C-alpha positions in Angstrom: 197.6 52.9 93.2 195.8 52.6 96.6 197.5 53.1 100.0 195.7 52.7 103.3 197.4 53.4 106.6 196.2 52.9 110.1 192.5 53.0 109.2 190.1 53.1 112.1 186.3 52.9 111.5 183.6 52.9 114.2 179.9 52.2 114.3 179.0 54.5 117.2 181.0 52.9 120.1 181.9 49.7 118.2 185.5 49.7 116.8 184.8 47.8 113.6 188.2 48.4 111.7 191.3 48.7 113.8 194.5 50.2 112.4 194.2 48.5 109.0 197.0 49.2 106.5 197.1 47.8 103.0 198.3 48.6 99.5 197.1 47.8 96.0 199.5 48.3 93.1 198.4 48.9 89.6 197.6 45.7 87.7 197.1 43.5 90.8 194.3 41.5 92.1 194.5 41.9 95.9 192.0 40.0 98.1 190.8 40.7 101.6 189.5 37.5 103.3 188.2 36.7 106.7 185.2 35.4 108.7 181.7 37.0 108.6 181.8 40.1 110.7 185.6 40.6 110.4 185.1 44.1 108.9 185.8 43.3 105.2 182.8 45.1 103.8 183.3 48.0 106.2 186.8 48.5 104.8 185.5 48.6 101.2 182.6 51.0 102.1 185.1 53.3 103.7 187.4 53.3 100.7 184.5 54.2 98.4 183.3 57.0 100.6 180.1 55.4 101.8 181.5 55.4 105.4 183.9 57.8 107.1 186.9 56.7 109.0 187.6 58.0 112.5 191.3 58.2 111.7 193.9 57.0 109.2 195.0 57.7 105.7 193.5 56.7 102.3 195.4 57.6 99.2 194.3 56.8 95.7 196.6 57.7 92.8 198.7 59.8 95.2 195.9 61.9 96.6 194.0 61.7 99.8 190.3 60.6 99.5 189.5 60.1 103.2 187.2 63.0 103.2 186.1 62.9 99.5 182.4 62.4 98.7 181.5 59.1 97.2 180.5 60.4 93.8 183.8 62.3 93.5 185.7 59.1 94.3 183.9 57.4 91.4 184.9 60.4 89.2 188.6 59.8 90.2 188.4 56.2 89.0 187.5 54.0 91.9 184.2 52.1 91.7 182.6 49.5 93.9 180.3 46.5 93.2 178.4 46.3 96.4 177.6 43.2 98.5 174.2 41.8 97.4 174.5 43.3 93.9 171.9 46.1 94.6 170.8 46.6 91.0 167.8 48.8 90.3 165.2 46.1 90.1 162.5 48.0 88.3 164.8 49.3 85.6 166.0 47.5 82.5 169.5 46.1 82.1 170.5 48.9 79.8 169.1 51.6 82.1 171.1 50.1 85.0 174.2 50.3 82.9 173.5 53.8 81.9 173.2 54.7 85.6 176.8 53.5 86.1 178.0 56.1 83.6 176.4 59.1 85.4 179.9 60.7 86.0 180.9 60.3 82.3 180.3 62.7 79.4 177.1 61.8 77.5 179.1 61.3 74.3 181.1 58.5 75.8 178.2 56.3 77.1 177.5 54.4 73.9 181.1 53.3 73.5 181.2 52.2 77.1 178.0 50.2 76.6 179.5 48.5 73.6 182.5 47.6 75.7 180.5 46.2 78.6 178.3 44.2 76.3 181.4 42.7 74.8 182.6 41.7 78.3 179.2 40.4 79.3 177.4 39.0 76.2 174.5 37.8 78.4 173.7 41.4 79.3 173.4 42.3 75.6 170.9 39.5 75.2 168.9 40.8 78.2 169.4 44.6 77.7 165.7 45.3 77.5 164.8 43.0 80.3 163.7 44.3 83.8 166.7 43.7 86.1 164.5 42.2 88.8 163.6 39.3 86.6 167.3 38.3 86.0 168.9 35.3 87.8 171.3 35.9 90.6 174.3 35.3 88.4 173.0 37.7 85.8 172.3 40.4 88.4 175.9 40.0 89.6 177.2 40.5 86.0 174.9 43.5 85.8 176.3 45.0 89.0 179.8 44.5 87.7 179.0 45.9 84.3 177.4 49.0 85.9 180.5 49.7 87.9 182.7 49.3 84.8 180.6 51.9 83.0 182.5 54.5 85.0 185.7 53.3 83.5 187.4 52.7 86.9 191.1 52.4 87.4 190.4 50.3 90.5 187.4 48.0 90.9 186.2 47.1 94.4 184.3 43.8 94.4 182.4 42.9 97.6 181.4 39.2 97.9 180.7 38.7 94.2 180.0 34.9 94.7 177.5 35.4 97.5 174.4 33.3 97.1 175.4 31.8 93.7 175.5 28.2 92.7 179.0 26.7 92.3 178.9 26.7 88.5 178.0 30.4 88.6 180.8 31.1 91.1 183.2 29.6 88.5 181.7 31.9 85.8 182.0 35.0 88.0 185.7 34.2 88.8 186.4 33.6 85.1 185.0 37.1 84.5 187.2 38.5 87.3 190.3 36.9 85.7 189.3 38.3 82.3 188.8 41.8 83.6 192.2 41.6 85.3 193.8 40.4 82.1 192.2 43.3 80.3 194.0 45.8 82.6 191.6 46.4 85.5 193.1 46.5 89.0 190.9 44.7 91.5 190.5 44.7 95.3 188.4 41.7 96.1 186.5 40.9 99.3 185.3 37.3 99.2 183.9 34.8 101.6 185.1 31.9 99.3 188.7 32.2 100.4 189.9 29.3 98.3 188.6 30.9 95.1 189.8 34.4 96.1 193.4 33.2 96.9 193.5 31.2 93.6 193.2 34.5 91.6 195.0 36.9 93.9 198.5 38.3 93.5 198.4 39.2 97.2 196.1 38.8 100.1 195.3 40.1 103.6 193.5 38.2 106.3 191.2 40.3 108.5 190.3 39.1 112.0 188.0 41.1 114.2 188.7 44.3 112.3 192.5 44.0 112.2 195.0 42.6 109.7 196.2 39.2 111.1 198.4 38.1 108.2 199.3 39.0 104.7 201.3 37.5 101.8 200.9 36.3 98.2 197.8 34.4 97.3 200.0 31.3 96.8 201.7 31.7 100.2 198.4 32.0 102.0 196.7 29.2 100.1 199.6 26.9 101.1 199.7 27.9 104.7 198.5 25.2 107.1 197.1 27.8 109.5 195.1 29.6 106.8 194.0 26.3 105.3 192.6 25.2 108.6 190.9 28.5 109.4 189.5 29.4 106.0 189.9 26.7 103.4 188.4 23.7 105.1 191.7 21.8 105.4 
């Protein structure tokens, strides 16, 4: 579904992403883990068109998207849930969700809302509530629901557990597993490496902008080197 080859991204003179290559196959959860500042979010922002690569290839569903505008990438079926949630704080829950459907025909929005409310019953309860008054976990659900309103083939999740209490982290990962079971392909960037590897089919470890190691989620979770570096053991 997604093929990235020799991706290089710069911030002015800073070489942030160095020759990164990765693949995501349909139906997988693939995770990208690594320390803060390793370049994980930069990779996702480049895939979704928010940043431009200096060189390299990005193919989604067999077509190059390296120079495609971000809104056109959403139309093609790739949506990102950004780090820090970034919901529209002064708008209601339902207005936020409707914003996620801006690329869709107006006649399809109601059905998409019904589907998202089925996936996130809490959002249905809060649909008329101002988003800025929601809890952190509820805002994360809203950000995920907003991305799903575009009916993505591939969902990019950037640090979905950031800033959440442990019990809410469990809830968010239960939602990720449910979305995957429902047919959504997911590329997950996550600081909580243990949780990420527990749900991932495959994983890549990013160190100072480059892929250091890759393998199945199970292989990396059982690796002594990975456990020492990222899993606290």
